[in-house]
C-alpha positions as CSV (number, residue, x, y, z in Angstrom):
1,M,-24.4,-8.5,18.2
2,S,-25.2,-5.2,16.5
3,N,-25.1,-4.6,12.7
4,G,-21.8,-2.7,13.1
5,E,-20.2,-5.6,15.0
6,L,-21.4,-8.0,12.3
7,A,-20.0,-5.8,9.6
8,D,-16.8,-5.5,11.5
9,Q,-16.5,-9.2,11.9
10,A,-17.3,-9.8,8.3
11,T,-14.6,-7.3,7.3
12,V,-12.0,-9.1,9.5
13,E,-13.0,-12.5,8.1
14,N,-13.0,-11.3,4.5
15,T,-9.7,-9.5,4.9
16,R,-8.1,-12.5,6.5
17,K,-9.3,-14.7,3.6
18,L,-7.9,-12.2,1.1
19,L,-4.5,-12.2,2.8
20,S,-4.5,-15.9,3.1
21,D,-5.4,-16.5,-0.5
22,S,-3.2,-13.7,-2.0
23,W,-0.2,-13.7,0.3
24,N,-0.4,-16.9,2.3
25,I,-0.7,-14.8,5.5
26,S,-2.6,-16.2,8.4
27,D,-1.3,-14.4,11.4
28,R,0.8,-11.5,12.6
29,A,4.1,-13.3,12.1
30,G,3.2,-13.9,8.4
31,A,2.1,-10.3,8.0
32,D,5.5,-9.1,9.4
33,L,7.4,-11.5,7.2
34,I,5.7,-10.4,4.0
35,L,6.0,-6.7,4.9
36,E,9.7,-7.1,5.4
37,Q,10.1,-9.1,2.1
38,L,8.2,-6.3,0.2
39,L,10.4,-3.6,1.8
40,T,13.6,-5.5,1.1
41,S,12.6,-6.0,-2.5
42,A,11.5,-2.3,-2.8
43,R,14.8,-1.1,-1.4
44,A,16.9,-3.4,-3.5
45,G,15.2,-2.6,-6.8
46,G,13.9,0.9,-6.1
47,S,10.5,-0.4,-6.9
48,A,7.5,1.8,-6.1
49,W,5.4,-1.2,-7.0
50,D,6.7,-3.1,-4.0
51,Y,6.5,0.0,-1.8
52,S,2.8,0.4,-2.8
53,R,2.1,-3.2,-2.0
54,A,3.7,-2.8,1.4
55,M,1.6,0.3,2.1
56,S,-1.6,-1.4,0.9
57,N,-0.9,-4.5,3.0
58,L,-0.6,-2.4,6.1
59,G,-4.2,-1.4,5.7
60,Y,-5.2,-5.0,5.2
61,Y,-3.2,-6.0,8.3
62,Y,-5.2,-3.5,10.3
63,L,-8.5,-4.6,8.9
64,A,-7.6,-8.2,9.6
65,G,-6.8,-7.5,13.2
66,Y,-3.1,-8.4,12.8
67,Y,-2.0,-4.8,13.6
68,V,-3.7,-2.2,15.8
69,E,-4.4,1.1,14.2
70,T,-1.4,3.0,15.6
71,E,1.0,0.2,14.5
72,A,-0.3,0.4,10.9
73,L,-0.2,4.2,10.9
74,D,3.2,4.4,12.5
75,R,4.7,1.9,10.1
76,G,3.0,3.6,7.2
77,L,4.5,6.9,8.2
78,E,8.0,5.5,8.3
79,I,7.5,3.9,4.9
80,A,5.9,7.1,3.4
81,K,8.9,9.1,4.5
82,E,11.2,6.6,2.9
83,I,9.2,6.8,-0.3
84,Q,9.1,10.5,-0.3
85,A,12.9,10.7,0.0
86,L,13.5,8.3,-2.9
87,Y,11.2,9.7,-5.5
88,G,11.0,13.4,-6.5
89,S,7.4,13.6,-7.6
90,W,4.2,11.7,-8.1
91,D,5.2,11.2,-11.8
92,V,8.5,9.6,-10.9
93,F,6.8,7.4,-8.3
94,A,4.1,6.4,-10.9
95,E,6.7,5.5,-13.5
96,S,8.5,3.2,-11.1
97,Y,5.2,1.7,-10.0
98,L,4.1,1.1,-13.5
99,A,7.4,-0.5,-14.5
100,G,7.3,-2.7,-11.4
101,Y,3.8,-3.8,-12.1
102,A,4.6,-4.7,-15.7
103,S,7.6,-6.7,-14.5
104,W,5.7,-8.5,-11.8
105,S,2.6,-9.2,-13.9
106,G,4.4,-9.9,-17.2
107,D,1.6,-7.7,-18.7
108,S,1.3,-4.2,-19.9
109,S,0.7,-1.5,-17.3
110,E,-1.1,0.7,-19.9
111,S,-4.5,0.4,-18.2
112,R,-3.0,1.5,-14.9
113,R,-1.2,4.4,-16.7
114,Q,-4.6,5.5,-18.1
115,I,-6.2,5.4,-14.6
116,Y,-3.3,7.5,-13.2
117,E,-3.6,10.1,-16.0
118,S,-7.4,10.2,-15.7
119,L,-7.1,10.8,-11.9
120,K,-4.6,13.6,-12.5
121,Q,-7.2,15.3,-14.8
122,S,-10.1,14.8,-12.4
123,S,-11.5,17.5,-10.1
124,W,-10.7,15.3,-7.1
125,N,-7.1,14.6,-8.2
126,P,-5.3,13.0,-5.3
127,Y,-2.0,13.8,-7.0
128,A,-2.6,17.5,-6.6
129,L,-1.3,17.1,-3.1
130,D,2.3,18.4,-2.9
131,W,4.8,15.5,-3.1
132,N,7.0,17.3,-0.6
133,L,4.2,17.8,2.0
134,P,5.8,17.4,5.5
135,L,4.9,14.0,6.8
136,E,4.1,14.1,10.5
137,K,2.4,12.0,13.0
138,S,-1.1,13.4,13.8
139,W,-2.7,10.6,15.7
């Protein structure tokens, strides 16, 4: 087995452990269930926090081998379009995310707000990307 294959297997194993420990996900069915629960919660409460966790989980599902790359990308594109239609800007999305995080954690979201504000001021600001960028399949 090559070093790349060992690293890939380690990534799969580590990601599966993370999903199991954090979300009680151990297979594709569990991944699908949690994704739908997050999206239902996001839609019901208008929570960017839940939308963010759904998008993050899609990446983990791919790394764990529960979704193939195109499934994760296709589903992520659908969710991204939904997010884009619901929030008018990065700032509006961030405010919803921070409120959702504070509600979920029972803690202040101030440190996350500071990270967001710092990123907006950095030379590699990911939020400089136009919120209304056309979202299209390119894979």
